[in-house]
C-alpha positions in Angstrom: 11.2 6.5 18.1 10.7 2.8 17.4 13.3 0.3 18.3 15.4 -1.2 15.5 16.0 -5.0 16.0 19.1 -6.4 14.3 19.4 -10.2 14.2 22.8 -12.0 14.1 22.3 -12.6 10.3 22.0 -8.7 9.8 18.3 -8.8 9.1 16.8 -5.6 10.6 13.3 -4.6 11.4 11.1 -2.1 13.1 7.6 -2.9 14.3 5.3 -0.2 13.1 2.4 -1.9 14.8 2.5 -5.1 16.9 -0.2 -7.5 16.1 -2.2 -9.6 18.6 -3.1 -12.7 16.6 -1.4 -15.9 15.7 2.2 -16.2 14.4 2.8 -18.3 11.2 4.2 -21.8 11.5 5.4 -24.1 8.7 2.5 -25.2 6.6 0.1 -22.4 7.6 -1.6 -20.3 4.9 -0.4 -16.7 5.4 -2.0 -13.7 3.8 0.3 -10.6 3.7 0.3 -7.1 2.2 3.8 -6.2 1.1 5.8 -3.3 -0.5 9.4 -4.1 -1.6 12.1 -1.6 -2.8 15.8 -1.8 -3.6 18.2 0.3 -1.6 20.0 2.6 -4.0 22.1 4.7 -1.6 22.6 3.9 2.1 22.4 7.0 4.4 24.7 7.7 7.3 22.1 9.8 9.2 19.9 7.0 10.3 17.0 7.5 7.9 17.9 4.3 5.9 18.8 5.8 2.6 17.4 6.3 -0.9 15.2 3.6 -2.4 14.0 2.8 -5.9 10.4 2.5 -6.8 8.5 -0.5 -5.5 9.0 -3.7 -7.3 5.9 -5.1 -5.5 3.2 -3.1 -3.8 0.1 -5.1 -2.8 -1.1 -2.3 -0.6 -1.6 -0.1 -3.7 -3.0 -2.9 -5.8 -5.3 -4.0 -3.0 -4.3 -7.6 -3.7 -2.5 -9.2 -0.8 -0.3 -12.3 -1.4 -1.3 -15.7 0.0 1.4 -18.3 0.5 2.0 -21.5 2.4 4.6 -20.6 5.0 7.8 -22.5 4.8 7.1 -23.9 1.4 9.6 -23.5 -1.5 9.8 -22.0 -4.0 8.6 -18.7 -2.5 6.6 -16.2 -4.6 8.9 -14.4 -7.1 9.2 -11.1 -5.1 9.5 -12.8 -1.7 13.0 -13.6 -0.4 14.1 -15.7 2.6 14.6 -12.6 4.7 10.9 -11.7 4.3 9.9 -15.2 5.4 12.2 -14.9 8.5 10.7 -11.5 9.4 7.2 -12.9 9.1 8.0 -15.8 11.4 8.0 -13.6 14.5 5.1 -11.4 13.5 1.5 -11.7 14.8 -1.7 -11.2 12.8 -2.5 -7.5 12.6 1.2 -6.5 12.9 3.0 -4.2 10.5 6.8 -4.2 10.2 9.5 -2.4 8.1 12.3 -4.9 7.3 15.8 -4.3 5.8 17.1 -7.4 4.1 20.8 -7.8 3.4 21.8 -9.3 0.1 22.5 -12.8 1.5 18.9 -13.0 2.8 17.5 -11.3 -0.3 18.3 -12.5 -3.8 22.1 -12.8 -3.4 24.7 -12.5 -6.0 22.4 -13.4 -8.9 19.6 -10.9 -8.2 16.1 -11.7 -9.5 14.1 -11.1 -12.7 10.4 -10.5 -11.8 9.1 -9.9 -15.3 7.4 -6.8 -16.9 10.9 -5.3 -17.1 11.4 -5.4 -13.4 14.5 -6.9 -12.0 16.4 -6.8 -8.7 20.2 -6.3 -9.2 22.8 -8.7 -7.7 23.9 -8.0 -4.1 21.0 -5.6 -3.5 19.9 -4.6 0.0 16.1 -4.6 0.1 13.5 -2.8 2.2 10.0 -4.3 2.7 7.0 -3.1 4.6 4.9 -6.2 5.7 1.4 -6.3 7.2 0.4 -9.8 8.3 -3.3 -10.0 7.6 -4.2 -13.7 8.3 -2.7 -17.0 9.4 -4.8 -20.2 9.0 -4.3 -23.9 8.5 -3.6 -24.5 4.8 -6.3 -26.5 3.0 -5.2 -30.1 2.3 
């Protein structure tokens, strides 16, 4: 069984695969595949719980997201907890992350468009795969 890491701010993650490349730093161009879901019901048996359908799934779309690490605003479906989880990843790594509401979209939630919204105070689960880290073009 993989080890669950819980940070002091309650962000939790499990490394599904540890990468061997670079880790992102502020200003780097980061390319990541991502699936994000809202936790509907938390489970007491250790399996996480029941999640809604993905509000983002670049794996299925075969369209990874590129972003400048540490630059605000973040992409609409990316929350501060995702950025924090990416910070300690290495290229080639894959990680499942549970994001508490205060590191997600907080008390206001988020409207992503196309009828997709994230409710206020939602706990989120993301699967991240760090594909590339490079110096952002100037």
